[in-house]
TITI-497460 format. One record per atom (N, C-alpha, C, O, CB): residue in one letter; x, y, z. Coordinates in steps of 0.05 Angstrom, whole numbers, plus 5000, padded with zeros to 4 digits. Each point is the difference from the previous one (the first is absolute). Glycine has a CB too. Example, Ala and Ser with C-alpha at 12.3 -4.5 7.8 and 13.67 -1.06 7.14 Angstrom:
A526448865156
A498250245000
A501850245000
A502150005013
A494149775012
S503150444961
S501650245001
S498550225014
S501050225004
S501449654953
END
This chain:
M243125724440
M500449944972
M497550084985
M497849935008
M505549695003
P496950534967
P497750094984
P498649774987
P501349804992
P500950625000
A495249605005
A498449804985
A500950004971
A501150204991
A495149865040
A503249734954
A500949984973
A498950214982
A501250074980
A499249455027
D497250605000
D498950204983
D500550295010
D498850194989
D497749474997
E505250375034
E500750265009
E502350124984
E501849864993
E496650025052
P501450384948
P502250134985
P502649985016
P500150065024
P496750264954
T505249605008
T502749985013
T502150134983
T502350035008
T496449555014
E500650514954
E501950124982
E499150284992
E497650065000
E503749484982
R500550645010
R499250254989
R500950004970
R502049894992
R498550365055
L497749864937
L500450024971
L499650284991
L497850115003
L500849424992
F503450594993
F499750284989
F499249984970
F501249864985
F502350325048
S494449974961
S499150014972
S499950294990
S499150185013
S498249414996
Y503750434967
Y500050264986
Y498449984974
Y500050194984
Y504549935036
G494349654976
G498649964974
G497449835002
G498350055017
G506249984961
T495549765005
T497349864996
T499149855025
T497749945002
T503450014951
L500749985066
L499149865024
L498250185018
L499049925020
L505349804978
Q495550544994
Q498150185014
Q497249994988
Q498250115011
Q505750185001
L495949584964
L497450004986
L498149795013
L500949775006
L501450384951
E495249925048
E498149815013
E499849744985
E500049785012
E497550615005
A502349614957
A499749764983
A502449825003
A499849755001
A497450504966
V505249875035
V502549845003
V500149885028
V500749765004
V501850534963
Q496849875053
Q500049915028
Q498049765003
Q500749805012
Q500650675005
L496349554973
L498149795002
L500849754987
L499749785011
L496950554990
A504649704974
A501049764986
A502549885012
A500449755000
A497850454959
T503549975053
T502549905011
T499949925029
T501249805008
T501150504959
F496249845049
F499949975029
F497249905010
F499749915023
F503950454980
G494449654979
G497349925008
G498750195019
G497949945011
G503549604984
R499850715008
R498850215017
R501150264992
R502050024986
R497449665052
R499350534971
R501050274996
R501850075023
R499349975023
R496550174952
L506649955018
L502050075021
L499650285010
L499250184985
L504149504993
V497350375047
V500050265012
V503050065006
V501449855012
V493850105008
G505650294970
G502950075004
G500450285010
G498150155005
G503049544959
A501450385037
A500850275009
A502050114980
A501749854989
A497550045061
K500650374945
K501950134982
K502749985010
K500550025024
K496050284961
D505549674997
D502850005008
D501650074975
D498950044978
D500349615058
I503450374967
I501850084978
I502449804999
I501249945020
I497350564983
L502149424973
L502349834995
L502450184991
L499950114978
L497049475010
P505250455029
P502150184992
P502149854983
P500449765002
P498850505040
G502249904940
G502349894985
G499149844976
G501649854989
G501050145053
F494950044949
F499049864977
F498750204981
F499150215008
F500149385019
A500750354947
A498650164980
A498049824985
A500549774996
A503550545000
R493849814997
R497849854988
R499850054970
R500550224990
R497049825054
T501949744942
T499750014971
T497749804993
T498749905019
T506350234972
M494549824984
M497849824992
M501349764985
M502250034988
M494350365009
L502049385004
L500949754988
L497649894984
L497849995011
L505649925026
K497150024938
K498049874984
K499649715010
K501949855002
K499250444958
I496449645046
I499449735009
I499149824978
I498150074986
I500750115058
E502649594952
E499349824978
E498249775009
E498849874984
E505550254995
D495649835047
D498549785012
D497050084999
D499150185014
D504849685017
E494549994952
E497250074997
E498449985024
E498150165004
E502449694951
A500149955063
A498549975024
A500450245019
A498150095013
A502349414982
V502050595006
V500650245017
V498550254989
V498950165015
V505749654997
V495550224961
V498750224988
V497049995005
V498750205005
V504949824960
A495249735033
A497249975006
A499350065028
A497850125005
A502049544960
T501950285054
T499550055028
T500150315006
T498350115014
T503749434998
S500150594977
S500450285007
S498450184981
S499350235007
S505249655011
G495050034957
G498650164981
G501950204986
G499250194987
G496449755040
K507150024977
K502050184990
K502249854986
K500849795009
K498150525028
T502049804940
T502249874985
T502750095009
T502049874994
T495050094967
H503150265054
H502550115011
H499750045029
H498050115009
H503150124949
H500849675057
H500050025030
H502450165010
H502150004987
H495549555015
P502150595019
P502250145012
P502249795009
P499349785007
P497650615009
I505549704983
I502249845012
I502150205009
I500350214989
I498949384980
V502250335053
V502150175010
V502749884999
V500349765001
V496450445028
K505249974968
K502849904999
K501650155022
K499550245006
K500249664943
Y502149965063
Y501750115020
Y502050194989
Y501549934982
Y498049665044
T500650654984
T502150194991
T501950085023
T502350074994
T494550104973
G502249815058
G501750075022
G500350305004
G501450095018
G500949494976
Q496350574989
Q500250305001
Q498150115021
Q497649945000
Q503750084952
P499750155066
P498350115021
P497650154990
P497950015014
P506050025013
G496350094950
G497750164988
G497949824987
G497950104994
G505350274999
D497349385003
D498049824987
D498349875021
D501049905020
D502250014942
S494250085034
S498149875018
S497649934985
S499450114978
S502450135061
V496749564972
V497549924987
V497849995022
V500349885021
V502249854943
D495350405030
D497749995019
D498449744996
D499849904978
D499950615023
G499249405020
G498249764998
G498749955027
G499750175017
G503349634948
M496149945037
M498549915024
M501549765011
M501149844985
M494450334997
V504449795044
V501149775013
V497649855012
V498350115014
V506250124995
F495549514985
F497749835008
F501149785018
F502349924997
F495150184961
E501049805060
E500749775016
E498649764987
E497650004996
E502950285048
V501049514951
V499049764986
V501149765015
V501950015015
V497950234940
T498949545039
T501049745010
T502249894984
T500350094977
T495449825041
A505849904991
A502049864984
A498849874975
A501250014979
A501549905063
A494949984961
A498649874976
A499350224980
A500249964976
A497949675054
E500950614980
E499350214982
E502550114985
E499950064976
E496250055054
L506249904984
L502550084987
L500849804978
L501050084979
L500450155065
S498249524961
S500549804980
S498250044976
S500949974978
S500649725058
N496050384969
N498150064978
N501050244983
N499850014976
N496249805052
A505050404986
A501150224986
A502549934983
A500350104978
A498050195059
D503349524973
D502249914984
D499149874973
D501350044980
D501349895063
K495149924959
K499049884976
K498850204980
K500049954976
K499149655051
Y499850624984
Y498850214983
Y502250154984
Y499750054977
Y496550005056
E506050024981
E502050164988
E501549854977
E500649765003
E499950495041
V500149884934
V501349884978
V503149985006
V500950115020
V495550094948
A505149665015
A502749945005
A501850255001
A502249995012
A497049574966
A500050665010
A501650245001
A500250135028
A501850165005
A496949914949
Y499549845064
Y500050115028
Y501549805018
Y499849764996
Y495850494997
R505749865026
R501349845022
R499150115027
R500050245003
R504049644967
R495349965048
R499150095027
R502550035017
R501649815002
R493949954994
V504850485017
V502250065017
V499050135025
V497850115000
V505349944961
A498449935061
A499450135025
A501350285000
A502250044991
A497749515033
V498550654985
V500950274999
V499250145027
V498349895015
V501350144933
T501650195058
T499150175022
T498750254988
T501350154984
T502449675047
L493850224976
L498650244989
L500650255017
L501249985022
L495149714961
C502950535007
C500550265014
C498950015028
C501150145017
C498950084940
S497949635048
S498949985027
S501749845019
S499650015025
S496050034955
G506449815009
G501749835017
G498949714999
G501449825009
G499750585021
R496549564960
R499049724998
R501549854980
R500750104979
R494850055035
R505049584991
R501149824981
R497649884984
R497949945012
R506249975018
A496350054945
A497849894984
A501349864975
A502350064992
A494350315025
W501849464971
W500749884974
W499150194978
W498050145004
W501649405013
V501850474961
V499150164977
V501049854974
V502149875000
V498050585028
Y498349574951
Y500849884974
Y501450224984
Y498850214995
Y497249445005
V506550294992
V501650184985
V500949894973
V499749764995
V501850435049
D499549984940
D501249914974
D502449805006
D502050095011
D496650374965
A501249305017
A502049805006
A502850104990
A502049935012
A494549704986
R503550514980
R502650084988
R501450215017
R502450044999
R495849864955
F500250255063
F501150215016
F499349985029
F499650195014
F500250104947
A500249465049
A499449955028
A502350075016
A502349974992
A494649674996
P502550465036
P502350075018
P501549755009
P498749795005
P498850625011
S505149614988
S501549775008
S500049945029
S500349775008
S502450324954
N496950135055
N500049965028
N498150185015
N500850165017
N503949704978
Q492850135000
Q498050165013
Q499549905027
Q498450115015
Q499550004943
END
């Protein structure tokens, strides 16, 4: 059984969770990841109204992805290994427009990803 501080979850990031300042504020450490691709999604931008989130990221607009199911759509990003507690911290960082869902990446790895709640896949 893994220790409480050992990574047990995978988290795919295509946006601000890749920024060092956001990682330090959210996870208390710099994450090391591997490149991967999220298939069947398209990326756009979302205006962030939460001042604390803007202060952490330094950005008023964050990337967001929506599920299209189209084979030609994909989003590049990084997959990180995090603990369950760190995943919970990421849930607190993300604003209500995002929903965390489980997906299969192009590498075949299963991971969590934050997507546009309005266009979340129904059965990933």
